[in-house]
C-alpha positions as CSV (number, residue, x, y, z in Angstrom):
1,M,62.9,91.9,98.3
2,E,64.5,95.0,97.0
3,L,67.2,96.6,99.2
4,I,67.6,100.3,99.4
5,L,70.7,102.0,100.9
6,A,69.9,105.5,102.2
7,S,73.4,106.8,101.8
8,Q,75.6,108.3,99.2
9,S,78.8,107.4,101.0
10,P,81.3,105.7,98.7
11,R,82.6,103.7,101.7
12,R,79.2,102.3,102.6
13,H,78.6,101.4,98.9
14,E,81.9,99.6,98.9
15,I,81.0,97.6,102.0
16,M,77.6,96.7,100.6
17,H,79.4,95.3,97.5
18,F,81.9,93.4,99.7
19,M,78.8,91.8,101.3
20,G,77.6,90.7,97.9
21,L,74.3,92.7,98.3
22,T,72.3,93.9,95.3
23,Y,70.7,97.3,96.2
24,Q,69.5,100.7,95.0
25,T,70.3,104.0,96.5
26,E,67.9,106.7,97.9
27,V,69.7,109.6,99.5
28,C,67.8,111.4,102.3
29,T,67.4,115.1,101.3
30,E,65.8,116.1,104.6
31,P,68.0,118.1,107.0
32,E,69.3,116.2,110.0
33,Q,67.3,116.9,113.1
34,I,68.6,115.7,116.5
35,P,66.2,116.0,119.5
36,D,67.8,117.5,122.6
37,G,69.1,115.2,125.3
38,L,70.0,112.2,123.2
39,S,73.0,110.1,124.2
40,I,75.7,109.4,121.5
41,P,74.2,106.0,120.8
42,G,70.7,107.6,120.7
43,T,72.0,110.2,118.3
44,V,73.5,107.8,115.7
45,M,70.4,105.5,115.9
46,H,68.1,108.5,115.5
47,L,70.0,109.8,112.4
48,A,70.2,106.3,110.9
49,K,66.5,105.9,111.3
50,Q,65.7,109.3,110.0
51,K,67.6,108.5,106.8
52,A,66.0,105.1,106.4
53,S,62.5,106.5,107.1
54,F,62.9,109.0,104.3
55,A,63.9,106.2,101.9
56,L,61.1,104.0,103.0
57,R,58.6,106.7,102.2
58,M,60.0,106.7,98.6
59,H,60.1,102.8,98.5
60,P,57.4,101.4,100.7
61,D,57.7,97.8,99.3
62,A,61.5,97.7,100.0
63,C,63.8,97.0,102.9
64,V,65.7,100.1,103.6
65,I,69.1,100.5,105.3
66,G,70.2,103.8,107.0
67,A,73.5,104.5,108.7
68,D,75.2,107.3,110.5
69,T,78.7,107.5,112.1
70,I,79.9,109.8,114.8
71,V,83.3,110.0,116.5
72,E,83.5,110.7,120.3
73,L,86.7,112.0,122.0
74,N,86.4,112.5,125.8
75,G,82.7,113.0,125.7
76,E,82.7,115.4,122.8
77,L,81.0,114.5,119.5
78,I,83.2,115.0,116.4
79,G,81.5,115.1,113.1
80,K,82.9,116.0,109.7
81,P,85.3,119.0,109.7
82,K,83.9,122.4,108.7
83,S,87.2,123.5,107.1
84,P,90.8,122.3,106.6
85,D,91.7,124.2,109.8
86,D,89.0,122.4,111.7
87,A,90.4,119.1,110.5
88,V,93.9,120.1,111.7
89,R,92.6,121.0,115.1
90,T,90.7,117.7,115.3
91,L,93.6,115.5,114.3
92,T,95.9,117.4,116.6
93,R,93.6,116.6,119.5
94,M,93.2,113.0,118.5
95,Q,96.9,112.1,117.9
96,G,98.4,109.8,120.4
97,R,94.9,109.2,122.0
98,Q,92.0,106.8,121.7
99,H,88.6,107.7,120.5
100,T,85.3,105.8,120.0
101,V,83.5,105.5,116.6
102,Y,79.7,105.0,116.9
103,T,77.7,103.8,113.9
104,G,74.0,103.7,114.0
105,L,72.1,101.3,111.8
106,A,68.4,101.2,110.9
107,V,66.8,98.4,108.8
108,L,63.2,99.3,108.0
109,K,60.4,97.7,106.1
110,T,56.7,98.8,106.2
111,G,55.6,97.6,109.7
112,Y,59.1,96.6,110.8
113,A,62.0,98.4,112.4
114,D,65.3,97.3,113.8
115,V,67.6,100.1,115.0
116,R,71.0,99.4,116.6
117,Y,74.4,100.8,117.1
118,S,77.9,99.5,117.0
119,T,81.2,100.9,118.5
120,A,84.9,100.5,117.9
121,K,87.8,102.1,119.8
122,V,90.5,103.6,117.6
123,R,94.0,104.7,118.9
124,F,96.0,107.1,116.8
125,R,99.8,107.0,117.0
126,P,101.5,110.3,117.8
127,M,101.6,112.6,114.7
128,S,103.7,115.6,114.0
129,E,102.2,118.9,112.9
130,T,103.9,118.4,109.5
131,E,102.1,115.0,109.1
132,I,98.8,116.4,110.1
133,R,99.0,119.3,107.7
134,W,100.1,117.1,104.9
135,Y,97.3,114.7,105.5
136,V,94.7,117.5,105.6
137,S,96.2,118.9,102.4
138,T,95.3,115.7,100.6
139,G,91.6,116.5,101.1
140,E,90.8,113.0,102.4
141,P,89.8,114.1,105.9
142,L,87.4,116.8,104.8
143,D,84.3,114.7,104.3
144,K,84.8,112.2,107.1
145,A,83.6,112.0,110.7
146,G,86.7,112.5,112.9
147,S,88.6,114.0,110.0
148,Y,90.2,110.8,108.8
149,G,89.6,107.7,106.7
150,V,91.0,104.5,108.0
151,Q,90.4,102.9,104.6
152,G,92.6,105.4,102.9
153,L,95.8,107.5,103.6
154,G,94.7,107.8,107.2
155,C,95.5,104.1,107.8
156,V,99.1,105.0,108.6
157,F,98.0,107.0,111.7
158,V,95.8,104.3,113.2
159,E,97.8,102.3,115.8
160,S,95.0,100.0,116.8
161,I,91.3,99.2,116.5
162,E,89.3,97.4,119.2
163,G,86.1,96.3,117.5
164,N,85.0,95.8,113.9
165,Y,87.1,97.6,111.3
166,F,84.0,98.2,109.1
167,N,82.3,100.1,111.9
168,V,85.1,102.6,111.7
169,V,84.6,102.8,107.9
170,G,80.9,103.5,108.5
171,L,78.9,100.3,108.1
172,P,79.5,97.4,110.5
173,A,79.0,94.5,108.1
174,P,78.5,91.7,110.7
175,V,75.8,93.7,112.5
176,L,74.1,94.7,109.2
177,Y,74.1,91.1,108.0
178,E,72.4,89.9,111.2
179,M,69.8,92.7,110.9
180,L,69.0,91.8,107.2
181,L,68.6,88.1,108.1
182,K,66.3,89.0,111.0
183,A,64.3,91.3,108.7
184,Q,64.1,88.4,106.1
185,A,65.5,90.8,103.5
186,I,68.2,88.2,102.7
187,R,68.7,84.5,103.4
188,E,71.7,82.6,104.6
189,D,72.0,80.8,101.2
190,R,71.3,84.1,99.4
191,T,68.6,82.5,97.2
């Protein structure tokens, strides 16, 4: 069965390759719509399903994967920064503290849906203003939820991770693998 990843994220593509999966890409072009009153898990699952649903309409005979990642700090959702100054503010608030990374996953086929979420807790070490401004000046934080990339230069600021590393990157491989097996999109022997 053909696999479709409904994401243009280079990090998600890299994880799919790490998993040995062969797939095509179909990026959702619809604006994100979040109903009022959703919890954080509900929000990431809704957004993942929205992306996957779009791709499934384009590829009704495929198995489609959608994902979305949000960072939460003290009950506040932190998405991608709107500007370099916004990234500086976010990283300043997060330094020396722990936050939670939520990733929603949706695996859809015609007549089948499995939607879940995964979490990981990340603790940043204390960072100086100079470090934060340097990091933001590299441009790396500007397209990432929480204003950092654990798989890049941002790794030097991450003191610890409780949970799956790939969840923090944006695609929890063990959860996705289990979902694809359950959907019969892949087999354990990969034949």
